[in-house]
C-alpha positions in Angstrom: 3.7 18.5 -14.5 2.7 21.0 -17.0 -0.5 21.2 -18.6 0.7 19.9 -21.9 1.5 16.5 -20.5 -2.0 15.6 -19.2 -5.2 15.1 -20.8 -8.5 16.0 -19.3 -10.1 12.8 -17.9 -12.9 12.1 -20.2 -14.8 10.4 -17.4 -15.0 13.5 -15.0 -18.1 15.6 -16.2 -20.3 13.1 -17.9 -23.4 11.9 -16.0 -25.1 8.6 -15.7 -28.0 10.1 -17.7 -25.7 9.5 -20.8 -27.3 6.1 -20.7 -26.6 3.9 -23.5 -24.9 6.4 -25.8 -22.2 4.6 -27.8 -18.9 6.4 -27.0 -15.6 5.8 -28.7 -13.2 3.6 -26.9 -11.3 6.1 -25.0 -14.5 7.3 -23.6 -16.1 4.0 -22.9 -17.5 3.9 -19.4 -17.5 7.6 -19.1 -20.9 7.6 -17.4 -19.5 5.0 -15.0 -17.4 7.7 -13.2 -20.1 10.1 -13.0 -22.5 7.6 -11.4 -20.3 7.7 -8.3 -20.8 5.7 -5.0 -22.2 7.8 -2.1 -20.3 11.0 -1.7 -20.3 13.1 1.4 -20.5 16.9 0.7 -19.7 17.9 4.3 -16.0 18.6 3.5 -12.8 17.5 5.3 -13.1 16.2 8.6 -10.6 16.1 11.6 -9.0 12.8 12.5 -10.7 10.5 15.0 -9.8 11.5 18.6 -7.5 8.8 20.2 -7.0 9.0 23.9 -3.9 7.8 25.6 -6.0 5.8 28.2 -9.5 5.2 29.3 -12.6 3.2 28.4 -12.7 2.0 24.7 -15.2 3.4 22.3 -18.7 2.1 22.6 -19.4 2.7 19.0 -16.6 2.1 16.3 -15.6 5.2 14.5 -15.9 3.6 11.1 -17.3 0.2 9.9 -14.6 -2.3 9.4 -16.3 -3.6 6.4 -14.7 -6.9 5.2 -11.7 -6.6 7.6 -11.5 -9.7 9.9 -11.5 -8.6 13.4 -9.9 -11.2 15.8 -9.9 -9.3 19.2 -12.9 -8.9 21.6 -15.4 -6.1 20.5 -19.2 -5.7 21.0 -21.2 -6.7 18.1 -25.1 -7.0 17.2 -27.0 -9.9 15.7 -30.7 -10.7 14.7 -31.5 -13.7 16.7 -33.5 -16.6 15.2 -37.0 -17.2 16.6 -36.0 -20.7 17.5 -32.2 -20.5 18.2 -30.4 -17.5 19.7 -27.1 -17.9 17.8 -24.9 -15.0 17.0 -23.6 -15.7 13.4 -24.3 -13.0 10.9 -22.7 -10.0 12.8 -23.2 -6.2 12.7 -20.7 -3.8 13.9 -21.6 -1.1 16.5 -21.1 1.6 13.8 -23.7 0.2 11.3 -26.0 -0.4 14.4 -25.8 3.2 15.5 -26.1 4.6 11.8 -28.8 2.4 10.5 -30.5 0.4 13.3 -30.6 2.5 16.5 -33.6 4.6 16.8 -35.8 2.7 14.5 -38.8 0.6 15.4 -36.9 -2.7 14.6 -34.0 -1.8 17.1 -35.6 -4.2 19.7 -35.2 -7.1 17.4 -31.3 -7.0 17.6 -29.1 -8.3 20.5 -25.6 -7.2 21.5 -22.8 -9.6 22.3 -19.1 -9.6 23.3 -17.4 -11.6 20.8 -14.6 -13.9 22.3 -11.0 -12.7 21.9 -9.2 -14.8 19.2 -12.4 -15.6 17.2 -13.0 -14.0 13.7 -15.6 -11.5 13.5 -16.8 -9.6 10.2 -19.4 -7.0 9.7 -22.0 -7.8 7.2 -24.5 -5.2 7.4 -22.6 -2.7 5.1 -23.1 -5.0 2.1 -25.5 -3.5 -0.5 -28.0 -6.4 -0.3 -28.6 -5.9 3.3 -28.0 -1.9 3.7 -29.5 -0.8 0.7 -32.2 -3.4 -0.2 -33.4 -5.8 2.8 -33.1 -3.2 5.5 -35.0 -0.6 4.0 -37.8 -3.3 3.1 -37.8 -4.3 6.6 -38.1 -0.6 7.9 -41.1 -0.2 5.5 -42.8 -3.3 6.4 -41.8 -3.4 10.1 -40.8 -6.9 9.7 -37.4 -8.4 9.6 -38.3 -11.9 8.4 -36.9 -11.5 4.9 -33.7 -10.1 6.4 -33.3 -13.0 9.0 -34.0 -15.7 6.1 -31.1 -14.0 3.9 -28.9 -13.9 6.7 -29.4 -17.5 7.5 -29.0 -18.3 3.8 -26.0 -16.3 3.2 -23.9 -18.1 5.9 -24.3 -21.2 4.2 -22.7 -19.9 1.1 -19.0 -20.4 0.3 -16.7 -17.4 0.6 -15.6 -15.7 -2.8 -12.3 -17.3 -4.1 -11.4 -13.7 -5.3 -9.3 -13.3 -8.5 -6.9 -16.1 -8.0 -7.6 -19.3 -10.2 -9.2 -21.9 -8.1 -10.3 -25.5 -8.8 -12.9 -25.4 -6.0 -16.3 -26.3 -7.7 -17.8 -28.6 -5.1 -21.3 -27.0 -3.7 -20.5 -23.9 -5.8 -23.0 -21.8 -8.0 -21.3 -19.7 -10.4 -23.3 -16.9 -12.3 -22.7 -15.5 -15.8 -24.3 -12.9 -18.1 -27.6 -14.1 -19.7 -26.7 -12.5 -22.9 -23.0 -13.4 -22.8 -21.8 -9.7 -23.4 -18.6 -10.8 -21.8 -17.6 -14.3 -22.7 -16.7 -16.6 -19.7 -17.7 -13.9 -17.1 -18.0 -15.6 -13.7 -19.5 -14.3 -10.6 -19.4 -16.4 -7.5 -22.7 -16.8 -5.6 -21.5 -14.7 -2.5 -20.9 -11.7 -4.6 -23.9 -12.2 -6.7 -26.1 -12.3 -3.6 -24.3 -9.5 -1.8 -24.1 -7.1 -4.6 -26.4 -8.1 -7.7 -29.7 -9.5 -6.1 -32.2 -6.8 -5.1 -30.8 -4.5 -8.3 -32.3 -3.8 -11.6 -29.3 -5.9 -12.9 -30.4 -9.3 -11.3 -32.1 -10.5 -14.2 -29.2 -10.1 -16.5 -27.3 -12.8 -14.5 -27.9 -16.4 -14.9 -26.2 -19.7 -13.5 -23.7 -21.6 -15.5 -25.0 -25.3 -16.0 -21.5 -26.5 -15.7 -18.7 -24.7 -13.9 -15.3 -24.5 -15.6 -12.7 -26.8 -13.7 -10.5 -23.8 -13.1 -12.2 -20.5 -12.7 -12.1 -17.2 -10.8 -14.7 -14.5 -9.7 -14.5 -11.7 -12.2 -17.2 -9.7 -10.3 -14.9 -9.6 -7.2 -12.5 -7.0 -8.9 -13.0 -3.9 -6.8 -14.0 -1.6 -9.7 -16.5 -4.2 -11.2 -18.0 -4.9 -7.8 -18.5 -1.3 -6.8 -20.0 -0.5 -10.4 -22.9 -2.6 -9.9 -24.8 -0.2 -7.4 -24.4 3.2 -9.3 -25.1 1.6 -12.7 -28.1 -0.3 -11.5 -29.5 3.0 -9.9 -29.5 4.5 -13.4 -30.5 1.4 -15.3 -27.2 1.7 -17.1 -26.5 -1.9 -18.2 -24.3 -0.9 -21.1 -22.3 1.4 -18.9 -21.7 -1.5 -16.5 -20.5 -3.8 -19.4 -18.3 -1.1 -20.8 -16.7 -0.5 -17.6 -16.3 -4.1 -16.8 -14.8 -4.9 -20.2 -12.4 -2.0 -19.9 -11.3 -3.2 -16.3 -11.0 -6.9 -17.5 -8.6 -5.9 -20.3 -6.2 -4.3 -17.7 -3.2 -6.3 -16.5 -2.9 -6.8 -12.6 -0.7 -4.2 -10.8 2.4 -5.5 -9.3 4.2 -2.5 -8.6 7.1 -3.2 -10.9 8.8 -0.6 -13.5 6.7 -0.1 -16.5 7.5 2.2 -19.4 5.4 5.3 -19.3 4.2 4.9 -22.9 3.2 1.1 -22.3 0.0 1.7 -20.2 -2.3 4.5 -19.2 -1.3 6.6 -16.3 -3.0 8.9 -13.9 -1.4 11.9 -12.0 -2.6 14.3 -9.3 -4.2 17.4 -10.9 -3.3 20.1 -8.4 -0.2 18.9 -6.7 3.2 18.3 -8.0 4.2 15.0 -6.3 7.5 13.7 -7.5 7.7 10.2 -8.9 4.0 9.7 -7.9 2.0 8.0 -10.8 -1.0 5.8 -10.6 -1.5 3.0 -13.3 -4.9 2.8 -14.8 -5.7 -0.5 -13.0 -5.2 1.0 -9.6 -7.0 4.2 -10.6 -10.1 2.4 -11.4 -10.1 0.0 -8.4 -9.1 2.6 -5.8 -10.0 6.0 -7.1 -12.5 6.3 -9.9 -15.5 5.5 -7.9 -14.4 7.8 -5.0 -14.6 11.5 -4.1 -10.7 11.5 -5.1 -11.5 10.8 -8.8 -11.5 14.5 -9.8 -8.0 15.0 -8.1 -6.4 13.0 -10.7 -6.0 13.6 -14.4 -5.0 11.1 -17.4 -1.2 11.4 -18.5 -0.4 11.8 -22.2 2.1 9.7 -23.7 3.7 12.2 -26.0 6.8 12.8 -24.0 10.0 10.6 -23.9 9.2 7.4 -22.3 10.5 6.7 -18.7 10.4 3.8 -16.3 7.5 4.4 -13.8 6.2 2.4 -10.8 2.6 2.6 -9.7 2.4 4.5 -6.4 -0.6 2.9 -5.2 0.5 -0.8 -5.7 -0.7 -2.9 -2.6 3.0 -3.3 -1.6 3.3 0.5 -0.9 1.9 -0.1 2.7 2.1 3.5 4.1 0.6 5.0 0.9 -2.2 2.3 1.1 -2.9 3.2 4.7 -2.6 6.9 4.1 -5.2 6.7 1.2 -7.8 4.8 3.4 -7.3 7.4 6.3 -7.7 10.2 3.8 -10.6 8.9 2.1 -12.6 7.3 4.9 -11.6 9.4 8.0 -10.4 12.7 6.8 -12.3 13.0 3.4 -9.7 15.3 2.3 -7.3 14.8 -0.8 -4.9 17.4 0.5 -4.2 15.4 3.5 -3.4 12.4 1.4 -1.3 14.6 -0.9 0.8 15.9 1.7 1.4 12.7 3.2 2.5 11.1 -0.1 4.8 14.2 -0.9 6.7 13.1 2.3 6.6 9.6 1.4 8.0 10.2 -2.1 10.7 12.3 -1.1 12.2 9.5 1.4 13.9 6.1 0.7 11.2 3.4 0.2 10.3 1.2 3.1 11.4 -2.4 1.9 12.6 -5.7 3.1 16.2 -4.5 2.5 16.0 -2.1 5.4 17.1 1.5 5.6 20.3 3.0 6.5 20.4 6.5 8.1 17.3 8.7 8.0 14.9 9.6 10.8 13.3 6.9 13.0 10.4 7.1 15.3 9.6 5.2 18.5 6.9 5.5 21.1 7.0 8.4 23.6 9.2 7.4 26.5 10.2 4.1 25.0 13.5 2.6 23.9 14.7 1.9 20.4 13.6 -1.7 20.3 10.6 -0.6 18.2 11.2 1.8 15.3 9.1 3.0 12.3 10.7 4.7 9.3 9.8 8.2 8.4 7.7 7.3 5.3 5.6 4.9 7.5 5.6 7.7 10.1 4.0 10.1 7.6 1.6 7.7 6.1 0.4 5.9 9.1 0.9 8.1 12.0 0.9 11.7 11.2 -2.0 11.5 8.8 -4.0 10.4 11.9 -2.6 13.1 14.2 -1.0 10.4 16.4 2.4 11.9 16.2 2.2 13.1 19.9 2.4 9.7 21.0 5.8 9.2 19.1 9.3 10.6 19.6 12.4 10.4 17.5 14.5 7.2 18.1 18.0 7.2 19.3 18.8 3.9 17.6 22.2 3.7 15.6 20.9 4.7 12.1 24.3 3.8 10.2 23.3 0.1 10.3 20.4 -1.0 7.9 17.2 -1.8 9.8 13.9 -3.1 8.6 11.0 -0.9 9.7 8.7 -2.4 12.1 5.7 -1.5 9.9 7.3 -3.2 7.0 5.9 -6.4 5.7 9.2 -8.1 6.2 9.3 -7.3 10.0 8.9 -10.4 11.9 5.9 -8.8 14.0 4.4 -6.9 11.1 1.1 -8.7 11.2 0.7 -8.5 15.1 1.7 -4.8 15.0 -0.8 -3.7 12.2 -3.6 -5.8 13.9 -2.8 -4.1 17.3 -2.7 -0.7 15.6 -6.2 -1.3 14.0 -7.6 -2.4 17.4 -6.0 0.8 18.9 -8.1 2.8 16.1 -11.3 0.6 16.8 -11.0 1.2 20.5 -10.0 4.8 20.4 -7.3 4.2 23.3 -3.6 4.3 22.4 -2.6 2.0 25.1 -4.0 -1.1 23.4 -1.1 -0.7 20.7 1.5 0.7 23.0 1.3 -1.8 25.6 1.7 -4.5 23.2 4.7 -2.9 21.6 6.3 -2.5 25.1 5.8 -6.0 25.8 6.7 -7.8 22.6 9.1 -5.4 20.8 12.6 -7.1 20.7 11.2 -10.4 22.0 12.4 -13.4 19.8 9.5 -15.2 17.8 8.7 -18.6 19.3 10.8 -21.1 17.5 7.9 -23.8 17.6 9.1 -27.0 16.3 12.6 -25.7 15.5 14.0 -24.9 18.9 16.7 -22.6 19.8 19.8 -21.9 22.2 21.3 -19.1 24.0 18.0 -17.4 25.0 15.9 -16.9 28.0 13.4 -19.5 29.2 10.5 -19.9 31.6 8.8 -23.0 33.1 10.3 -26.1 34.4 13.6 -28.1 34.0 11.3 -30.7 32.1 9.0 -28.3 30.4 10.4 -24.9 29.1 8.4 -22.0 27.7 9.8 -19.4 25.4 9.7 -15.7 26.2 7.0 -15.0 23.7 4.5 -17.7 24.7 5.4 -16.8 28.5 4.4 -13.1 28.0 1.5 -14.1 25.4 0.0 -16.8 27.3 1.5 -18.4 30.5 1.9 -15.1 32.4 -2.0 -14.8 32.4 -2.4 -18.2 34.0 -2.7 -18.9 37.8 0.7 -20.9 37.9 2.7 -18.0 36.3 4.0 -17.0 39.6 5.3 -20.3 40.8 7.7 -21.2 38.0 11.1 -22.3 39.0 12.5 -21.1 35.7 11.8 -17.3 35.4 13.7 -15.7 32.4 16.7 -18.1 32.8 19.5 -17.9 30.2 20.1 -21.3 28.7 22.9 -22.0 26.3 21.7 -25.5 25.1 19.0 -25.7 22.4 15.5 -26.0 24.0 12.1 -26.7 22.5 9.1 -24.5 23.6 6.2 -26.7 25.0 3.3 -24.4 24.9 3.1 -22.9 21.6 0.5 -25.4 20.0 -3.3 -25.2 20.8 -3.2 -28.8 22.3 -0.4 -27.9 24.7 -1.9 -24.7 25.6 -5.1 -26.6 26.5 -3.2 -29.1 28.7 -1.5 -26.4 30.5 -4.9 -24.6 31.2 -6.2 -28.1 32.5 -3.2 -28.1 35.0 -4.2 -24.7 36.1 -7.8 -25.5 36.7 -6.9 -28.5 38.5 -6.7 -26.7 41.8 -5.2 -23.9 43.8 -1.4 -23.6 43.2 0.5 -25.6 45.6 -2.5 -27.9 46.4 -2.2 -31.6 46.0 -4.6 -31.8 43.0 -2.4 -28.9 41.3 0.8 -30.7 41.9 -0.4 -34.0 40.6 -1.6 -32.4 37.4 1.6 -30.5 37.1 3.6 -33.7 37.4 1.7 -35.4 34.7 2.2 -32.4 32.6 5.8 -32.4 33.1 6.0 -36.3 32.3 4.2 -35.7 29.1 6.5 -33.0 28.1 9.4 -35.4 28.7 7.8 -38.0 26.6 7.0 -35.2 23.9 10.5 -34.1 23.8 11.8 -37.9 23.2 9.2 -38.3 20.4 10.4 -34.9 19.0 13.9 -36.1 18.7 12.7 -39.5 17.2 10.5 -37.8 14.7 11.2 -34.1 13.7 14.9 -34.4 14.0 14.9 -37.4 11.8 12.6 -35.5 9.3 15.0 -32.6 9.3 18.1 -35.1 8.5 15.9 -36.7 5.6 15.1 -33.3 4.1 18.7 -32.0 4.5 19.9 -35.2 2.5 17.2 -34.5 -0.1 18.4 -30.9 -0.6 22.1 -32.1 -0.9 21.1 -34.8 -3.5 18.9 -32.1 -5.3 21.9 -29.5 -5.3 24.2 -32.3 -6.7 21.8 -32.9 -9.4 21.5 -29.3 -10.4 25.3 -29.1 -10.4 25.5 -32.1 -12.7 23.0 -30.5 -15.0 25.0 -27.5 -15.4 28.2 -29.4 -16.1 26.4 -31.6 -18.6 25.2 -28.3 -20.6 28.7 -26.8 -20.2 30.4 -29.9 -21.9 27.6 -30.3 -24.4 28.4 -27.0 -25.6 32.1 -27.6 -25.8 31.4 -30.9 -27.7 29.2 -29.1 -30.2 31.9 -26.3 -30.8 34.7 -28.8 -31.2 32.5 -30.5 -33.7 31.6 -27.4 -35.5 35.2 -26.3 -35.8 36.7 -29.7 -36.6 38.7 -30.0 -33.6 38.3 -33.8 -33.3 41.0 -36.6 -33.3 39.1 -39.3 -35.2 38.6 -41.3 -32.1 35.0 -42.3 -30.7 34.6 -41.7 -26.9 32.1 -43.4 -24.4 30.8 -47.0 -24.0 28.0 -49.2 -25.1 25.9 -48.2 -21.9 26.9 -44.5 -22.0 26.8 -44.0 -25.9 29.6 -43.0 -28.4 30.5 -39.4 -29.1 33.0 -37.5 -31.4 34.8 -35.8 -28.3 35.5 -36.6 -24.8 33.5 -33.5 -23.9 30.3 -35.3 -25.4 31.0 -38.4 -23.2 31.6 -36.2 -20.1 28.2 -34.3 -20.9 26.5 -37.6 -21.0 28.1 -38.7 -17.7 26.9 -35.6 -15.9 23.5 -35.9 -17.4 23.1 -39.4 -16.2 24.4 -38.2 -12.7 21.8 -35.5 -12.8 18.9 -37.8 -13.5 20.1 -40.3 -10.8 20.5 -37.7 -8.2 17.3 -35.8 -8.9 15.5 -39.3 -8.6 17.4 -40.0 -5.3 16.2 -36.6 -3.9 12.6 -37.5 -4.5 12.3 -41.1 -3.3 8.8 -42.3 -2.5 10.2 -44.3 0.6 11.6 -40.9 1.9 8.3 -39.1 1.7 6.3 -42.0 3.2 8.9 -42.1 6.0 8.4 -38.2 6.6 4.7 -38.6 6.6 4.9 -41.6 9.1 7.2 -39.4 11.4 4.9 -36.3 11.1 1.7 -38.4 11.9 3.5 -39.7 15.1 4.6 -36.1 16.1 1.1 -34.8 15.4 -0.1 -37.1 18.3 1.9 -35.1 20.9 2.2 -31.7 19.2 
């Protein structure tokens, strides 16, 4: 893009010392962008080293921040004087960067968090890292920090930007001088980001919470704006920035006219079809070191239809931006990855035909990622030596395994994150080699023409066997071991309750012992009973719902026919194409044409079928059957 098509970003070179100067609308919040969050001036960094095998890292490469971690890692916590309970957790990265080597290090304990339980680091939050921890170091006392940690865990989580009706046990904060009418901040965000700053006195509680509300403070740009603006005592700068952001629409990644909203483009890189809407620029770039790599686009050219390149659904771009910002700290790294991504067919739920596909080194084509995800997820982290070109038939459309529409997308991304946290690639590759191509557990649906493990009376699907049963003592003594069965079967160990019962069997005694065999017989009897109840409950529920859907579809068909005949009746009346007769009945009503009568008949059928598809008796029966199934699920 030539220089004539861009405007100099009015927020680039101003400093927070501009304070409360009244800027015209285009420059509102200019001081905001100069009062940047912490920037590192040590230049680009190499990617974190990931080994094929070996012991996991003792210290995380980066803090996971608010990312929920559900795999086993080492964490730190500050024990209570009376109760040694690990609750307010601190990641090993934050501990190494801020706690280790201080006089207060001995106050903290380490714990191995159980696999499957959710853990979140809370030390990085401004209230702790920038306020309470420095005070603790200065006073050599952790009492205030411990009190806050205890209090914070009792506060409900932020509802985010989605409208909620949850007002019970909630405290919501607004602005004391009402500079932004109706501005709402949940207690969690207020405690984590506002308390302890110079802006604390500018907030106050609402005496009455609106029945439907959302947390305005949780918007990324507004949330991250608090610290730099408070540091420079620039309340007007915060208000101007917040107003500006609240006026912008949410980015949903759909096509928008280039002259309809403000756009930003890369300054020094010509990346085809890459534009960033103002919403995403503020939330994801404006308060980062990459802000000066973008410039505002002018709207004096012929309008085009554009999509925002940083919309959340662009997964490969989102991951690439995070890696470039947090790990590589180098915009050029991101720009090169984005150039590749923009030159390729988008990774979508529709799949991709042809193109290059990548799989794990030495692995088959059951796991494949597209070239865009390879550039944005793998290459940017210098992990390409763990992959090779796939030999899959690219003439058929295939959904990338790193696409959100992939059946195992969530599992793959979680394992990829675990691999990065541990610094060992095998944590990812072993999962892929085990589960790629394995059908997802059917749960209550059941399926046929598949492989099963377990017993004739109690079958386990392949996923549940690999994920759970294979790691238990009785795994090697199963009479069914990958046996192909044509008939539809139900998996018996997908629910937490059934897995718990299976573990009780495994703990009853040594495999083959009298105690173990007795417990196993009880388990198989229960599975037979469970299957009988399944057919009496879930199968009937499916029949009821199928009939409801048929009635609902019939109702909509009648509604379309009613509208069609109503139009024909109206047209005939307007054109005078009537024969002088009246059509209908006393119950149906009388009409000038037969079309009018037919329209009314179809409308009555629509109302009747729609009512029949939503009978209270059916829903009560479904609830009763569902409750019965829950007892054995």
